[in-house]
C-alpha positions as CSV (number, residue, x, y, z in Angstrom):
1,M,190.7,83.3,127.9
2,T,189.1,80.4,128.2
3,N,186.3,78.4,125.6
4,K,183.3,79.3,128.1
5,K,184.4,83.2,127.8
6,I,185.1,82.9,124.1
7,Q,182.1,81.9,123.1
8,E,179.9,84.0,125.2
9,L,181.4,86.9,123.6
10,T,180.9,85.3,120.6
11,D,177.0,84.7,121.3
12,K,176.8,89.0,122.4
13,L,179.1,90.3,118.8
14,S,176.4,88.1,116.8
15,Y,173.3,88.9,118.8
16,Y,173.9,93.1,118.8
17,F,175.1,92.3,115.4
18,D,171.9,91.0,114.0
19,Q,170.0,93.2,116.0
20,C,171.6,95.6,114.2
21,K,170.8,94.5,111.1
22,E,167.5,93.3,111.8
23,K,166.6,96.8,112.5
24,D,168.2,98.3,109.6
25,L,170.4,100.4,112.0
26,I,173.9,102.1,111.3
27,I,176.4,99.5,112.7
28,G,177.7,101.8,114.4
29,N,176.2,101.1,117.9
30,F,177.2,97.5,117.2
31,I,180.8,98.7,116.4
32,G,181.1,100.9,119.8
33,W,180.1,98.2,122.2
34,L,182.8,95.8,120.3
35,L,185.5,98.5,120.6
36,N,184.6,99.6,124.5
37,E,187.7,98.0,125.7
38,S,185.5,97.9,129.3
39,N,183.5,95.4,127.5
40,L,186.4,93.2,126.3
41,V,188.4,92.9,129.2
42,E,185.3,92.1,131.0
43,A,184.8,89.9,128.4
44,G,188.2,88.6,129.4
45,V,190.7,88.7,126.1
46,S,194.3,89.3,126.0
47,D,195.8,92.1,125.2
48,D,197.3,90.8,122.4
49,F,193.5,90.4,121.2
50,L,192.8,94.0,121.8
51,R,195.9,95.0,119.8
52,E,195.6,92.9,116.8
53,L,191.9,95.1,117.0
54,H,193.3,98.2,117.5
55,K,195.6,97.4,114.7
56,L,192.6,96.0,112.1
57,T,189.8,99.2,113.0
58,D,193.5,101.9,112.5
59,S,193.8,100.4,109.4
60,V,189.9,100.8,108.1
61,D,189.6,104.4,109.9
62,Q,192.6,104.8,107.0
63,F,191.3,103.2,104.4
64,A,188.1,104.5,104.8
65,I,189.8,108.2,104.6
66,E,191.9,107.4,101.6
67,M,188.3,106.3,99.8
68,K,186.7,109.1,100.8
69,H,189.9,111.5,99.3
70,R,189.2,108.9,95.9
71,L,184.8,109.5,96.1
72,I,184.5,113.2,96.3
73,K,188.0,113.9,93.9
74,K,185.4,111.9,91.0
75,M,182.2,113.6,92.3
76,F,184.5,117.1,91.9
77,E,185.6,116.2,88.2
78,G,181.7,115.6,87.2
79,Y,181.3,111.9,88.4
80,T,177.4,111.9,90.0
81,G,174.2,109.4,89.5
82,W,176.1,106.3,91.0
83,D,172.5,105.3,92.8
84,D,170.0,106.5,90.8
85,P,167.4,103.3,90.8
86,S,166.8,104.5,86.9
87,M,170.3,103.4,85.9
88,R,171.1,100.5,88.4
89,E,171.5,97.5,86.1
90,Q,173.7,99.2,84.2
91,W,175.7,100.8,87.0
92,A,176.0,97.5,88.3
93,N,177.3,96.3,85.0
94,D,179.7,99.5,84.5
95,L,180.8,98.8,88.0
96,R,181.6,95.0,87.5
97,D,183.5,96.0,84.9
98,Q,185.5,98.8,85.4
99,L,186.5,96.2,89.3
100,V,189.1,94.6,87.1
101,E,190.5,97.6,85.5
102,D,191.0,99.2,89.0
103,L,192.3,95.1,90.2
104,N,195.1,95.4,87.7
105,N,195.4,99.0,88.2
106,G,196.8,98.4,91.8
107,K,193.2,101.2,92.5
108,E,192.2,99.4,96.3
109,A,190.4,102.8,97.3
110,D,188.9,102.8,94.1
111,I,188.0,99.1,94.1
112,A,186.6,99.6,97.8
113,N,184.5,102.8,96.7
114,R,183.1,100.1,93.4
115,A,182.4,97.6,96.2
116,M,180.4,99.8,98.3
117,M,178.5,101.1,95.2
118,L,177.4,97.6,94.6
119,Y,176.8,96.7,97.9
120,F,174.0,99.6,97.6
121,L,173.0,99.0,94.6
122,N,172.0,95.7,95.3
123,R,170.7,95.8,98.9
124,Q,168.6,99.0,96.6
125,A,167.2,96.5,94.8
126,K,166.3,94.5,97.5
127,N,164.9,96.5,99.0
128,S,162.4,97.9,96.2
129,R,161.0,94.0,95.6
């Protein structure tokens, strides 16, 4: 693939990503475009690139399943309310503190779930200003 083709692909991906972010749309449209192999083949990406892309997306899909499993398990254990706007500051502090413990105990899915919660809480606070 030529440098020009790589730049064209990068520009197109950046454009779609920015459009989704600006309109606060689900990024699924962007991911769908990215994973449409015919778009990538047309852009001239290599077989190695396609293999790497599939490995990455498959890994994320498997990890997301584990994250959801952990979230649902905790929900059934009574852990709810993480997204209560009135508790945002307290939850954010608690979540940050828990990250260290999860890291020390090898709980990668819990770390990712807490990162998702912090992302949501911080985005919620930003949007309420």
